[in-house]
C-alpha positions as CSV (number, residue, x, y, z in Angstrom):
1,M,-5.6,-4.2,27.3
2,S,-2.7,-2.0,26.7
3,D,-3.3,1.7,26.1
4,A,-0.1,2.0,24.1
5,P,-0.6,3.5,20.6
6,P,-0.4,1.0,17.8
7,K,3.0,0.7,16.2
8,K,3.4,2.3,12.8
9,M,3.9,0.0,9.9
10,S,7.7,-0.6,9.3
11,N,9.4,0.9,6.3
12,L,10.0,-2.6,4.9
13,A,6.4,-3.6,5.4
14,M,5.2,-0.4,3.5
15,R,7.7,-1.1,0.7
16,L,6.5,-4.7,0.3
17,L,2.8,-3.6,0.4
18,S,3.4,-0.9,-2.2
19,A,5.3,-3.4,-4.4
20,F,2.6,-6.0,-4.0
21,I,0.0,-3.5,-5.3
22,A,2.0,-1.8,-8.0
23,I,4.0,-4.7,-9.6
24,P,1.0,-6.7,-11.0
25,F,-0.5,-3.6,-12.5
26,L,2.9,-2.6,-14.0
27,V,3.5,-6.1,-15.4
28,F,0.1,-6.1,-17.1
29,L,0.8,-2.8,-18.8
30,V,4.2,-4.0,-19.9
31,W,2.8,-7.2,-21.3
32,Y,-0.4,-5.8,-22.9
33,P,0.2,-5.8,-26.7
34,H,-0.9,-2.2,-27.4
35,P,1.7,0.3,-26.4
36,L,-0.6,3.2,-25.5
37,P,-1.6,2.1,-22.0
38,L,2.0,1.9,-20.9
39,W,2.7,5.3,-22.5
40,G,-0.2,6.6,-20.4
41,L,1.5,5.3,-17.3
42,V,4.8,6.8,-18.3
43,F,3.0,10.1,-19.1
44,V,1.5,10.3,-15.6
45,A,4.8,9.3,-14.0
46,T,6.5,12.1,-16.1
47,A,4.0,14.6,-14.7
48,V,4.6,13.4,-11.1
49,G,8.3,13.4,-11.6
50,L,8.3,16.9,-13.0
51,W,6.3,18.0,-10.0
52,E,8.9,16.5,-7.7
53,W,11.6,18.1,-9.7
54,G,10.0,21.5,-9.3
55,A,9.4,20.9,-5.6
56,I,13.1,20.2,-5.1
57,T,14.6,22.9,-7.3
58,Q,11.9,25.6,-7.0
59,Q,11.6,25.6,-3.2
60,G,9.7,28.6,-2.0
61,R,8.4,29.6,-5.4
62,P,4.7,29.8,-6.5
63,R,3.2,26.5,-7.5
64,V,2.3,27.9,-10.9
65,D,6.0,27.9,-11.8
66,R,6.1,24.1,-11.1
67,L,3.0,23.6,-13.1
68,F,4.6,25.5,-16.0
69,G,7.5,23.1,-15.9
70,I,5.2,20.2,-16.0
71,V,3.4,21.5,-19.0
72,L,6.7,22.0,-20.9
73,G,7.9,18.5,-20.0
74,L,4.7,16.8,-21.1
75,L,4.7,18.7,-24.4
76,V,8.2,17.4,-25.1
77,S,7.2,13.9,-24.0
78,A,4.2,13.8,-26.3
79,A,6.2,15.2,-29.2
80,M,8.8,12.4,-28.7
81,Y,6.2,9.7,-28.6
82,F,3.7,10.8,-31.3
83,G,5.7,13.1,-33.6
84,G,8.5,12.8,-36.0
85,R,11.9,14.5,-35.9
86,A,10.5,17.8,-37.2
87,S,7.8,17.8,-34.5
88,L,10.2,17.1,-31.7
89,L,12.7,19.8,-32.9
90,G,9.8,22.3,-33.3
91,T,8.5,21.4,-29.8
92,L,12.0,21.8,-28.2
93,T,12.4,25.2,-29.9
94,A,8.9,26.3,-28.7
95,V,9.6,25.0,-25.1
96,T,12.9,26.9,-25.0
97,F,11.2,30.1,-26.2
98,L,8.3,29.7,-23.7
99,A,10.7,29.1,-20.8
100,F,12.7,32.3,-21.4
101,I,9.5,34.4,-22.0
102,W,7.9,33.0,-18.9
103,Y,10.8,34.1,-16.7
104,L,11.2,37.4,-18.6
105,F,7.8,38.4,-17.2
106,R,7.9,36.4,-14.0
107,F,11.5,36.9,-13.0
108,G,10.9,37.5,-9.3
109,D,14.3,37.6,-7.6
110,L,16.7,38.7,-10.3
111,A,19.6,37.0,-8.4
112,T,18.1,33.6,-8.8
113,V,16.1,33.8,-12.1
114,G,18.9,32.3,-14.1
115,A,19.1,29.3,-11.8
116,R,15.3,28.8,-11.9
117,L,15.2,29.1,-15.7
118,G,18.0,26.6,-15.9
119,T,16.4,24.1,-13.6
120,T,13.1,24.3,-15.4
121,L,14.7,23.4,-18.7
122,A,16.9,20.8,-17.0
123,G,13.7,19.1,-15.7
124,V,12.2,19.0,-19.2
125,L,15.3,17.1,-20.4
126,Y,15.9,15.0,-17.3
127,V,12.3,13.8,-16.8
128,G,10.4,14.7,-19.9
129,V,12.9,13.4,-22.4
130,L,14.7,10.6,-20.6
131,L,11.7,8.9,-19.0
132,T,9.8,8.8,-22.4
133,F,12.3,6.3,-23.7
134,V,10.7,3.6,-21.5
135,A,7.5,4.1,-23.5
136,L,9.4,4.1,-26.8
137,L,11.0,0.7,-26.0
138,K,7.4,-0.7,-25.9
139,R,6.9,0.3,-29.5
140,R,9.7,-1.8,-30.9
141,P,8.5,-4.4,-33.4
142,D,10.4,-7.1,-31.6
143,G,9.0,-6.0,-28.2
144,V,5.2,-6.2,-28.6
145,H,4.8,-7.8,-25.2
146,G,7.2,-5.4,-23.5
147,E,10.3,-7.5,-23.8
148,W,12.6,-4.5,-24.1
149,V,10.8,-2.6,-21.3
150,L,11.2,-5.7,-19.1
151,L,14.9,-5.8,-20.1
152,A,15.4,-2.2,-19.1
153,M,13.6,-2.7,-15.8
154,T,15.5,-5.8,-14.9
155,V,18.9,-4.4,-15.8
156,T,18.2,-1.7,-13.2
157,W,16.5,-3.9,-10.6
158,F,19.1,-6.7,-10.8
159,G,21.8,-4.0,-10.7
160,D,20.3,-2.4,-7.6
161,T,20.0,-5.8,-5.9
162,G,23.5,-6.9,-6.8
163,A,24.9,-3.6,-5.6
164,Y,23.1,-3.8,-2.3
165,F,24.2,-7.3,-1.4
166,A,27.7,-6.9,-2.7
167,G,28.0,-3.7,-0.8
168,R,26.7,-5.1,2.4
169,T,28.9,-8.2,2.3
170,L,32.0,-7.1,0.6
171,G,32.0,-3.3,0.6
172,R,35.2,-1.8,1.8
173,H,36.1,1.1,-0.5
174,K,33.9,4.1,-0.8
175,L,32.8,4.8,-4.4
176,Y,31.8,8.5,-4.1
177,P,31.5,9.6,-0.5
178,A,30.8,13.3,-1.3
179,I,27.6,12.4,-3.1
180,S,26.5,9.0,-1.7
181,P,28.5,7.9,1.4
182,G,26.9,4.4,1.5
183,K,28.0,3.3,-2.0
184,T,31.1,1.2,-2.4
185,V,33.3,0.1,-5.3
186,E,32.5,-3.5,-4.5
187,G,28.8,-2.7,-4.6
188,A,29.2,-1.0,-8.0
189,V,30.9,-4.1,-9.4
190,G,28.2,-6.3,-7.9
191,G,25.6,-4.1,-9.5
192,L,27.2,-4.5,-12.9
193,L,27.3,-8.3,-12.5
194,G,23.6,-8.1,-11.6
195,S,22.9,-6.2,-14.8
196,V,24.8,-8.8,-16.8
197,L,22.7,-11.5,-15.2
198,A,19.5,-9.7,-16.2
199,V,20.6,-9.6,-19.9
200,A,21.7,-13.3,-19.7
201,I,18.2,-14.2,-18.5
202,A,16.7,-12.3,-21.3
203,R,19.0,-14.1,-23.8
204,L,17.9,-17.5,-22.4
205,W,14.2,-16.6,-22.1
206,Y,12.1,-13.8,-23.7
207,L,14.7,-12.4,-26.1
208,S,16.4,-15.7,-27.0
209,G,15.9,-15.2,-30.7
210,T,17.2,-11.7,-30.7
211,L,20.2,-11.3,-28.3
212,A,23.6,-13.0,-28.7
213,W,25.7,-14.0,-25.8
214,W,28.1,-11.1,-26.4
215,D,25.2,-8.7,-26.0
216,C,25.2,-9.7,-22.3
217,A,28.4,-7.6,-21.9
218,A,28.0,-5.0,-24.7
219,L,24.5,-4.0,-23.6
220,A,24.5,-4.8,-19.8
221,I,27.7,-3.1,-18.7
222,P,27.1,0.3,-20.2
223,A,23.4,0.2,-19.3
224,G,24.2,-0.9,-15.8
225,A,26.9,1.7,-15.4
226,L,24.6,4.4,-16.6
227,G,21.9,3.3,-14.2
228,Q,24.4,3.7,-11.3
229,I,25.4,7.1,-12.6
230,G,21.7,8.0,-12.8
231,D,21.3,7.1,-9.1
232,L,24.3,9.2,-8.2
233,C,23.0,12.2,-10.3
234,E,19.7,12.2,-8.4
235,S,21.6,12.0,-5.1
236,L,23.6,15.0,-6.3
237,I,20.5,17.1,-6.9
238,K,18.9,16.0,-3.6
239,R,22.1,16.7,-1.6
240,A,22.5,20.1,-3.3
241,Y,19.0,21.1,-2.2
242,G,19.0,19.4,1.2
243,V,16.3,16.9,0.3
244,K,16.1,13.3,1.6
245,D,13.5,11.9,-0.8
246,S,12.1,13.3,-4.0
247,G,8.5,12.8,-2.9
248,V,6.2,10.6,-0.9
249,I,3.8,9.2,-3.5
250,M,5.0,5.6,-3.0
251,P,4.8,4.6,0.7
252,G,8.2,3.2,1.8
253,H,9.8,4.0,-1.6
254,G,9.9,7.8,-1.6
255,G,9.0,9.6,-4.8
256,I,8.8,8.7,-8.5
257,L,12.3,10.1,-9.2
258,D,13.7,7.9,-6.3
259,R,12.3,4.8,-8.1
260,V,13.3,5.7,-11.7
261,D,16.6,7.5,-11.3
262,A,18.6,4.5,-12.7
263,L,15.9,3.5,-15.2
264,I,15.8,6.9,-16.9
265,F,19.6,6.8,-17.5
266,S,19.7,3.2,-18.7
267,S,16.6,3.2,-20.9
268,P,17.8,5.7,-23.5
269,F,21.0,3.6,-24.0
270,I,19.1,0.4,-24.3
271,Y,16.7,2.1,-26.8
272,W,19.6,3.3,-29.0
273,Y,21.5,0.0,-28.6
274,A,18.5,-1.9,-29.9
275,L,17.8,0.5,-32.7
276,I,21.4,0.5,-34.0
277,R,22.0,-3.3,-33.4
278,F,18.6,-4.6,-34.6
279,G,16.9,-1.8,-36.5
280,G,13.2,-1.0,-36.0
């Protein structure tokens, strides 16, 4: 017998295993008629995403500062989901007051307190607000079984897949090398085509009585473009702070923010598109 140590599981194998475990659970929550279980998952993902955000932007700071940012973000997320307009405005006002008061008495290094205050509030908006739109899509009257959530997810997944294969096979011109050297213009176009395909499948299948053919372009292209911008924005933050992955909670996939960076930019657009176009 060989005394060589066993080989570590490859990154691809870890990615596939993680997906094999997570996807059936996610599909069940998306399909389940009552919206609260999916909101619970989004709420937990929001907490983890806010922790990752704090770990990136509050490096070297006490953990209590990260926990404070999580509390603020979860307050806003809950107000968005359960409260009305007045409740949300009141919560945003209170969160802003609390953030300033917190750092007034816990300023630490005065040279960096402005940046730390700003990143705490930015995390509330970036994670706490944007990710909650995924749960709000589940509450639409024409999406009891998660049709609009599935649409948002497939717009980003098909977009990522289209961008990957188009970039690998046709990529010649760099899209934004200062932020993401591997992305190409050809990959971006392939990603948009993948997003259009996702909406076309929804039009033919689970939203056939809702979407028109022209929605495939009017909805998919802006949502797909925003998803790609969301990916670049997360890369911008990680590059600014010298971080490779936002976290390690998902083996082979990085952190929560690495997985939802496109989704949290495309979901708000899809939510407002559906609200303006179809009411509800």
